[in-house]
C-alpha positions in Angstrom: 129.4 55.7 116.7 132.5 53.9 115.9 132.3 53.9 112.1 131.1 56.5 109.6 129.3 53.9 107.5 128.3 50.3 107.9 127.5 47.6 105.4 128.4 44.1 104.4 131.9 43.0 105.4 134.0 43.8 102.4 137.6 43.5 103.7 139.8 42.7 100.8 140.2 39.0 100.2 143.5 37.3 99.9 143.2 37.3 96.2 142.3 41.0 96.1 145.3 42.0 98.2 148.0 44.2 96.6 150.3 42.2 94.4 153.2 40.6 96.2 151.6 40.7 99.7 151.1 37.0 100.3 149.3 35.9 103.4 152.5 34.7 105.1 154.3 37.9 104.3 151.5 40.1 105.7 151.2 38.1 108.9 154.9 37.8 109.5 155.5 41.5 108.8 152.7 42.6 111.2 153.9 40.2 113.9 157.7 40.6 113.8 157.6 44.4 114.0 155.4 44.6 117.0 157.3 41.7 118.6 160.5 43.7 118.3 158.9 47.0 119.4 157.3 45.3 122.5 160.6 43.5 123.2 162.3 46.8 123.4 159.6 48.3 125.5 159.6 45.3 128.0 163.3 45.3 128.3 163.1 48.8 129.6 160.1 47.9 131.8 162.1 45.1 133.4 165.2 47.2 133.8 163.0 50.0 135.3 162.2 47.6 138.2 165.5 45.6 138.4 168.4 48.0 137.8 167.5 51.5 136.8 166.5 52.7 140.4 170.0 51.8 141.5 171.9 53.0 138.4 170.1 56.2 137.3 167.9 57.3 140.2 170.0 57.1 143.4 168.0 57.8 146.6 168.2 56.8 150.2 164.6 55.7 149.9 164.1 52.7 147.6 160.4 53.5 147.0 161.3 57.0 145.8 163.9 55.6 143.4 161.4 53.1 142.1 158.7 55.7 141.6 161.3 57.9 139.8 162.1 55.0 137.5 158.4 54.4 136.9 157.9 58.1 136.1 160.4 57.9 133.3 158.7 54.6 132.2 155.4 56.6 132.0 157.0 59.5 130.2 157.2 57.3 127.1 153.4 57.0 127.1 153.2 60.8 126.8 155.4 60.7 123.7 153.3 58.0 122.1 150.4 60.3 120.9 153.0 62.6 119.4 154.5 59.7 117.5 151.0 58.6 116.4 150.4 62.1 114.9 153.8 62.3 113.1 153.9 58.7 111.8 150.1 58.7 111.2 150.5 61.8 109.0 153.3 60.0 107.0 151.4 56.7 106.9 148.2 58.4 105.6 150.0 60.6 103.2 152.8 58.4 101.8 151.8 54.9 102.8 152.1 52.2 105.5 155.4 50.5 104.4 157.9 53.3 104.6 156.3 54.6 107.8 156.6 51.2 109.5 160.3 51.0 108.5 160.9 54.4 110.0 159.2 53.6 113.3 161.1 50.4 113.7 164.4 52.1 113.0 163.6 54.8 115.6 162.8 52.3 118.3 165.8 50.1 117.5 168.3 53.0 117.6 166.9 54.4 120.9 167.0 51.0 122.6 170.5 50.3 121.4 171.7 53.6 122.7 170.2 52.9 126.2 172.6 49.9 126.2 175.7 52.2 125.9 174.6 55.0 128.3 176.8 56.0 131.2 175.2 55.6 134.6 174.6 58.2 137.3 177.8 57.3 139.0 179.7 58.0 135.8 177.9 61.1 134.4 175.6 62.4 137.1 172.2 63.8 136.1 173.4 63.9 132.5 173.0 60.1 132.4 169.5 60.4 133.8 168.6 63.0 131.2 169.9 60.9 128.4 167.9 57.9 129.7 164.7 60.1 129.7 165.5 61.2 126.1 165.9 57.7 124.8 162.8 56.6 126.6 160.8 59.4 125.0 162.2 58.2 121.6 161.0 54.7 122.4 157.5 56.0 123.1 157.6 58.2 120.0 158.4 55.2 117.8 155.9 52.9 119.4 153.2 55.5 118.8 153.6 55.0 115.1 154.3 51.3 115.1 151.1 49.7 116.4 148.6 51.3 114.1 150.7 50.7 111.0 151.2 47.0 111.9 147.4 46.6 112.6 146.6 48.3 109.2 149.0 46.0 107.3 147.1 43.0 108.8 143.5 44.2 108.6 143.7 45.9 105.2 145.0 42.7 103.6 142.7 40.3 105.6 140.3 37.9 103.9 136.6 38.6 104.3 135.2 37.5 107.6 138.7 37.1 109.2 139.7 40.7 109.9 139.7 40.2 113.7 141.8 37.0 113.4 144.4 38.7 111.2 144.3 41.7 113.5 145.5 39.5 116.4 148.9 38.9 114.8 150.3 42.4 115.5 148.8 42.0 119.0 150.6 38.7 119.5 153.8 40.7 119.4 153.1 41.9 123.0 153.3 38.5 124.7 156.1 37.3 122.4 158.1 40.4 123.1 157.6 39.9 126.9 158.7 36.3 126.8 161.8 37.1 124.7 162.8 40.1 126.7 162.3 38.7 130.1 163.7 35.3 129.1 166.9 37.0 128.0 167.2 38.8 131.4 166.7 35.4 133.1 169.5 33.8 131.1 171.9 36.6 131.7 171.0 36.6 135.4 171.7 32.8 135.6 175.0 33.3 133.9 175.9 36.2 136.3 174.6 34.9 139.6 174.8 36.8 142.9 177.7 36.3 145.2 177.4 33.3 147.6 175.1 34.1 150.5 173.6 37.2 148.7 169.9 37.7 148.3 169.0 35.7 145.2 166.4 38.3 144.3 169.0 41.0 143.9 171.1 41.3 140.7 174.8 40.6 140.9 177.5 43.2 140.7 178.4 42.0 137.2 174.8 42.3 136.1 174.6 45.8 137.5 177.9 46.7 135.9 177.4 45.4 132.3 175.0 42.5 132.1 171.9 44.6 132.0 173.1 46.2 128.8 173.0 43.0 126.7 169.2 42.9 126.1 169.3 46.5 124.9 172.3 45.9 122.5 170.7 42.6 121.2 167.8 44.7 119.8 170.0 45.6 116.9 169.9 42.0 115.7 166.1 41.8 115.9 165.7 45.2 114.2 167.8 44.0 111.3 165.5 41.0 110.8 162.4 43.1 111.1 163.6 45.6 108.5 164.4 42.8 106.0 160.8 41.5 106.4 159.1 44.9 106.1 161.1 46.1 103.2 159.5 43.2 101.2 156.0 44.5 101.7 154.0 46.5 99.2 151.0 48.8 99.9 147.6 47.3 100.5 145.0 47.6 97.7 142.8 49.6 100.1 145.4 52.4 100.5 146.4 52.2 96.8 142.7 52.8 95.9 142.6 55.9 98.2 145.6 57.3 96.4 144.2 56.6 92.9 140.8 58.2 93.8 142.4 61.4 95.2 141.1 60.9 98.7 144.5 61.3 100.4 144.3 64.1 103.0 146.7 67.0 103.1 146.2 67.2 106.9 144.8 63.9 108.2 145.0 65.1 111.8 142.6 68.0 111.0 140.2 65.6 109.3 140.2 63.2 112.2 139.4 65.9 114.8 136.8 67.6 112.5 134.9 64.5 111.4 135.8 61.6 113.7 136.3 63.1 117.2 133.6 60.8 118.7 135.5 57.7 117.4 138.6 59.1 119.0 137.1 59.6 122.4 135.1 56.3 122.6 138.0 54.3 121.0 140.4 55.6 123.6 138.1 54.7 126.5 137.2 51.4 124.9 140.9 50.4 125.4 141.4 52.0 128.8 140.9 48.9 130.9 143.1 46.9 128.5 146.0 49.3 129.1 145.6 49.4 132.9 145.5 45.6 133.1 148.4 45.4 130.8 150.8 47.4 132.9 149.5 46.2 136.2 150.2 42.6 135.2 153.7 43.3 133.9 155.4 46.3 135.5 153.6 46.6 138.8 153.3 42.9 139.5 157.1 42.4 138.9 157.8 45.0 141.7 155.1 43.7 144.0 156.1 40.1 143.5 159.8 40.7 144.3 159.5 43.1 147.3 160.4 41.5 150.6 157.5 40.6 152.9 159.2 42.5 155.8 159.8 45.7 153.7 158.2 49.0 154.7 155.6 48.3 152.0 155.5 44.5 152.0 155.2 42.4 148.8 155.2 38.7 148.0 158.9 38.2 148.5 159.7 36.0 145.6 163.1 35.9 144.0 163.4 37.6 140.6 163.9 34.3 138.8 161.0 32.6 140.4 158.5 35.4 139.9 159.5 36.0 136.3 159.1 32.3 135.5 155.6 32.5 137.0 154.9 35.6 134.9 156.1 33.9 131.7 153.8 31.0 132.5 150.9 33.4 132.7 152.0 35.2 129.5 151.7 31.9 127.6 147.9 32.3 128.3 148.1 35.9 127.1 149.5 34.7 123.8 147.0 31.8 123.4 143.9 33.9 124.2 145.1 36.7 121.9 144.7 34.3 119.0 141.5 32.7 120.4 139.9 36.2 120.7 140.1 36.8 117.0 137.7 34.1 115.8 135.4 35.0 118.7 135.3 38.7 117.6 134.8 37.6 114.0 131.8 35.4 115.0 130.1 37.4 117.7 131.4 40.9 117.0 134.0 43.1 118.5 131.7 45.0 120.8 130.0 42.0 122.4 133.2 40.1 122.8 135.0 43.0 124.4 132.0 43.9 126.7 131.9 40.4 128.2 135.7 40.4 128.7 135.5 43.8 130.4 133.0 42.5 132.8 135.5 39.8 133.6 138.2 42.4 134.2 135.9 44.3 136.6 135.3 41.1 138.6 139.0 40.2 138.5 139.9 43.5 140.1 137.5 42.8 143.0 138.9 39.3 143.7 142.5 40.5 143.2 143.5 40.1 146.9 141.6 36.9 147.8 143.4 35.1 145.0 146.9 36.3 146.1 146.1 35.3 149.7 145.8 31.7 148.7 149.6 31.4 148.5 151.8 30.4 145.6 149.0 28.5 143.8 146.8 31.6 144.2 149.5 33.9 142.8 149.9 31.7 139.8 146.1 31.6 139.3 146.1 35.4 139.7 148.7 35.7 136.9 147.0 33.2 134.6 143.6 34.8 135.0 145.0 38.3 134.5 147.0 37.5 131.4 144.1 35.4 130.0 141.8 38.4 130.3 144.6 40.5 128.8 144.9 38.4 125.7 141.1 38.2 125.2 140.7 42.0 125.5 143.9 43.0 123.6 143.3 40.7 120.6 140.2 42.3 119.0 141.6 45.8 119.3 143.8 45.1 116.3 140.7 45.1 114.2 138.3 47.3 116.1 140.3 50.5 116.3 141.3 50.6 112.6 137.6 49.9 111.7 136.6 53.2 113.4 138.2 55.3 110.6 138.2 55.6 106.8 141.3 54.7 104.9 142.5 58.3 104.3 142.9 58.9 108.1 143.0 55.4 109.5 146.7 55.4 110.4 146.3 58.7 112.2 142.9 58.1 113.9 143.6 54.5 115.1 147.1 55.5 116.3 145.8 58.5 118.3 143.0 56.5 119.9 145.4 53.7 120.8 148.1 56.0 122.2 145.8 58.5 124.1 144.5 55.5 125.9 148.2 54.7 126.8 148.3 58.0 128.6 145.0 57.6 130.4 145.8 54.0 131.3 149.4 52.9 131.1 151.3 56.1 131.7 150.0 56.5 135.2 149.1 52.8 136.1 152.4 51.7 137.6 152.8 55.0 139.5 149.2 55.0 140.8 149.5 51.3 141.7 152.6 51.9 143.8 150.9 54.8 145.6 147.7 52.7 146.2 149.9 49.8 147.3 151.5 52.0 150.0 148.0 53.4 151.0 146.8 49.9 151.5 149.5 49.2 154.1 151.1 46.6 151.7 147.9 45.1 150.5 147.2 45.7 146.8 143.4 45.7 147.3 143.1 49.3 146.3 145.1 48.5 143.1 142.4 45.9 142.3 139.6 48.5 142.9 141.5 50.9 140.6 141.4 48.3 137.8 137.7 47.7 138.3 136.9 51.4 138.1 138.8 51.6 134.8 136.9 48.6 133.6 133.6 50.3 134.3 134.7 53.3 132.2 135.6 50.9 129.4 132.4 49.0 129.6 130.5 52.3 129.4 132.3 53.3 126.2 131.6 49.9 124.6 127.9 50.0 125.5 127.6 53.5 124.0 129.4 52.5 120.8 128.3 50.4 117.9 129.5 47.2 116.3 132.3 47.5 113.7 132.5 44.0 112.4 130.6 44.7 109.2 132.3 48.0 108.3 133.9 48.1 104.8 137.4 49.4 105.1 137.3 51.2 101.7 134.1 53.1 102.4 133.0 56.0 104.5 135.4 58.6 103.1 134.7 62.3 103.8 134.7 64.1 100.3 138.0 65.6 99.6 138.2 69.3 98.8 139.8 69.8 96.4 140.4 66.3 95.0 144.0 65.3 94.5 145.0 62.8 91.8 148.8 63.2 92.0 151.0 61.2 94.3 150.9 62.8 97.8 153.7 64.7 99.4 154.4 65.3 103.0 
C-alpha cells in the first residue's frame, strides 16, 4: 500500500549525494530548521497555557479562557495542510532548498511579530485577531517545513541508514521543546512573582513584557538556520527527476489521482503519534499546574517544578528518537511502529494509575509518555517520504503529515480539557482517548506494507507530456 514499487534499498549513498552536500551539512540543515520551527511552535504552546488566556482571551471563567487559547493553538493545525500544499508544490516543482528557506522565513517572521503584538487590554479584539492571524501563519509555515527537512535527510542518506538519517529532523521537536521552555524558565526565574504570591503564577513583569522575549529571540535562531540552509544544494534524487522530465506541473493532482491510498493510511499511521505528542506537551502542562482545589482539579505543581519534570521526560524523547532509527532500519518501519503503537495503547489505559502514585508516578508517566513519543516519532521521518515517488514526495508526505495534525493534534488539547472536566478532574477519559487513537493507528499500520526497501528514485508515474526544461511554478 505504502509505496508504488518496492525493491532493494537504493537510497543514494554518501558518495552519490549531490556535490557539496556533505554528511554533516545535510544532518545539521535538517536538524536546525526543525529545531527552530518547533521552538517557535512550543513557545506559543507554552504561552497558550501560561499567559495568553489572561492577555488575549479575557473571561470570568478561567476554563473558558484556556479553551479559547487552545482553540487558537489548534487553528494552526488547520493551516498546516494548506502550507503543505503550497510549499509542497514549490518543493516538487522548484526544489527543496529554496522552499525550506521560504518556510523558515515565514515561521520566523510570524513568531517575531507575536512578540510585538498589543494585548486585549491595549487593542481589544483586534489584538486577538492579530494573534490568530500570526498563529495561522505559523501553522502554514510548519506545514511546509517538516516534509522538506525530512526529504533533505532521507534523499541524501547512505544505503541502509535512511531511517537513522530521518530521525535528525525529528530530533528538532524535543530540542525545540527544551530550548523554548528552558528560556521561559530562565525568564520566569529572573522575573519572580511578588513575595507571598502563588509561585505557579507568572509575575506582573512577566505578563507585561517578559513573555515577549522568547518570541523575539526566534529572530536570532532563524538567522542561524538560514545561513546553514543557504549552503545546501539539491539532492541527486531530485536533480535526476528534473533531468528526466518527471517534474509534475500539478503535484497535488498527481498525489490525489495516483497516491490517495498512501495519503489516507499515512495520515492514520501518524494519528496516535500526534495525539500523544500534544497530550504530553500542551495538555499535561495545564493539568500539571492546575490547583488541586480548582473546579476541575489538577496536580497542583508550580510552573517551574512541572516544566523541569517535563524537560527531564523530553530528554528521553530525544534519546529514543535517535534509538528508533537503527531499530527501524534493522526491523522495518512497519514492525517497529506497530509494537510502539501497542505500547501507546497500553500507556493510555494505565495513565491514571501511574499519576496516582504521587510525584514519582508523575515523573514515570512523563518519562514513559515521552519515550513512546520518541520511538514512534523517529521512524516517521523516513516512512512518510518513502510512500511517494520523488516528483510528488514533498507534496504527498507533507499532506499526510499535516492532515494527521488536524485529526490528532488540532483537537487533542481541546478534547482533553473537555474529557478532563467530564471525568470530574480525573484524566482517565483522556487516557482512553489516547488508546482509541492508538487502535486506529495500529489498524492503518497492519493494513499497510513495509517501506524499508523502497528505492526513492523509482516508482514514478509516467509524465504526459514529458518536460525537459527547468520547471516553473
